N, C-alpha and C positions, 0 to 999 in steps of 0.2 A: 394451454398452447393456442394462439389467437386463431379468429374465424381464418386468418388469410392462411397461414401456415397450415392447417388442419388442410383448407382445402388443396393446396399445393403436396402436400403428402397424399393424398387419396388419390389426386390426377395423377402424380409419378407415379403409386403403385397400380391403379389401372393400367394405364397405357403400359407397366413394366409386365405385367402379369397377361394382359393382352397378347401381348406378342410373344410370350413365352410360349403360349396354347396355342401361336399361329391363326389367332383371331379377327379379322377384319373388322371394322368399328361397326360396318353392317351388322356382321354376322353377330356380333356380341349383343346388338342390342336386339335383334330377331330373338335370340335365346333368352334377353330378359323380358320380351314385351315392350322396350321401348323403341323410338326413333337412335338412329345414326345421329343425328344433329344433339341429340340428349348426351350420347358418349362423348362425341366432339368436346361440350359445353363442360363434362365432369373432365376430360381429361387435358383439359386448358387450366381447370382452375376456377371455369367461373361460373360453378356450381357444383351443388354436393345431392348424390343420389339419396332418397330415405333409406331409414334405417333397413327396411326390408328388401329393397334393394341390393342395398350394400351387404345384406345376411345372403342373397341370392350370387352375388357375385362372388362372395367368399368361398360358397359351395361348388360353385360350378367350376372356380381355380384351383380347389383342394386346398385353402389355407382359411385362418380365423379371420372373425371380423377385426379383434385387435392387432394382427398383422398387416389389416389394409390400414388403420388408422396411425404407423408405426413408420416413423422415416427409417429408422436402422433395423438391417435385418444381419445378425452376425452370421447365422449358421446358413450357407451356401445355399447345404440341403432341402432347406424348406423351400425357397423360389423354386414352384414348377417350372424343369426344362421343357423341352419338345421331346416327346418317347422317340428314344432308341429303335433302331430298326430291328424290327423282331419281337419288339414290345408293345404292347398295346395296351391303355388305358380302359379301364371298365368302361367310361362312356362310349370309348369309341368300339367298346365290341359291342355293348350294344345298339349302336346305331347299325353296326355290320348286320348282325340280327334280323333288327327290326327294317332293314331292306331286301335282307335275304325273302324275308317271310312276305313282304309286299310282292316280292320278285316269283317267288313262288304260286301265291295266290295267279297274281295274273296269268301266270306258265300253265296254272292247271285250268283255267276258263277257253287260254287258247288248244289247249290240250283235246280236251273236249271238243269243243267245235272242228279240231282238224278229224277225231273220230269220228267224228257225225261224217264229216265228208268223204272219208276214207268207207263209212259202211255204206252211204249215198253209191258211190264210183262202186262198193261191189252188187247193188241191189241194180245199177244200170241208170239211177239220177246222179247229176251233176247239182250240188246242195250246197251252194255259195251263201247262203243266208246266215249260215251258222257265223260265218267270220265276221258279215256287220253284226250279229246281236251280240257277239265278244267285245266288240269298243263298245258299247254303253256299260255295259255289263264291267269289264275291265276298269272302269273310269269311276265307275260307283265303290268298288274295291279298293282304288287309289285315292277317293273322298275320303274314307273310313280312316285308311291310314295315315292318310295327312292331317284329319282331325286327332287323330291319338297322338302321333308322333313326330308329323311335318311342321315345317312354317306355313305361314300365309301363300309363299312363292307356291312350293308345293301343293296346296288347296287351288290357288290359281289355275294350274296347269291341269289339275286334276278336273276339277269343273268344268272349265273350256274343253278337256276331251269329251266330257261327257255330252255338253251341247251341242259339240259337231260329230260326235259320234251317234247321238238320236236321229240329228238333220240328215246324216248319213245312211241310215238305216230306215229311215222313212223313205227316203228318195228310192232306194234299191225297193224295198218293199212294193212301192207305189211308180213302180218306173216305168209302168204300161199305158200311165197319166201324163208323163213328162213333167214329173213335179219337183224337178232340180233349179227352178227358181226359189225353192225353200232354203237353198243354203246360204241365201242374202242375208235371213235372219241371223246368221250364226256370226255378223261381223257385228252388228250393234250388242246382241247375246254377250259377247265376249268384253265389248267394252264395260258392260254392267257387271258381267263377273269382278273383273278388274277394278273398279271404282268398289264394290263390296269386299272384295279384299285388304283395300287399303283402308278399309275402316277400322279403330282398335277404338278400346273400352278401356285404354292404360292411357291416361292422360299424366306428361311429367309434369312432376311437381316442382312449383314455382321455385325460384332460387333461394335461398335464405336471406334475410334482412339481416346486412350486417349494423350494430349496434354503433352508434358515433360517440 
C-alpha cells in the first residue's frame, strides 16, 4: 500500500472511530497527550501518528492496530458504536467512579467543616474559619485526583482553586489588619498556573518524508 493511501486509510479510520465514540478532536488529543492540531492533521491525511500513538488510539477505541491500517471492515459489529442507553463502557464506568470518589472526598472535607461549625454553635461560638480552611484542602484533594485521573484543564482549575483558597483563607485570618489587597496576587498567579498547564512534554512527531 502506497504511503499516500495508508495515510488516507488511517485518517478515515481515526475520524470515523472518534465520531463513533463521541469525542471531539480536542478531547481525543487530550487523552493521547497531543494537541488538537495533531489530530486534525492526522484526520486530513497530512501526517501519520507514530506507532505508540497508533497503538494507544487502537486501545482507546477498542480495536486492533490492524483495524486502524485497514480500509475495508466487513464486520460492522467491529466498529464501536455509541453506547446504548442503560449500558456503559468500562471506561465510562471508571470515569464515573473516579468522579464519585473525588466528589466524596471533597464532600467529606466540607462535612468536617460543618461539624466543627455546629459544635462551635453548641458551645456558643460562631466558627467560620473551618469553611475557609476547607477551600484550600478541597483544592489540594482535587489536584491529587487531577494528577492521577484528570486532564490539564482539570489540573488548571484545581491549582487555581488552591491559589484563591489560600489567599481567601489568609485574608480571613488576618481580617483585622485589612489584608484584602492580597487578592490582587491571585490574578498573576492564575496566569502563571494557566501557562504552566499549557506546557507539554509530548512533542508531536514530524510528518514522514515521502519517498521520491
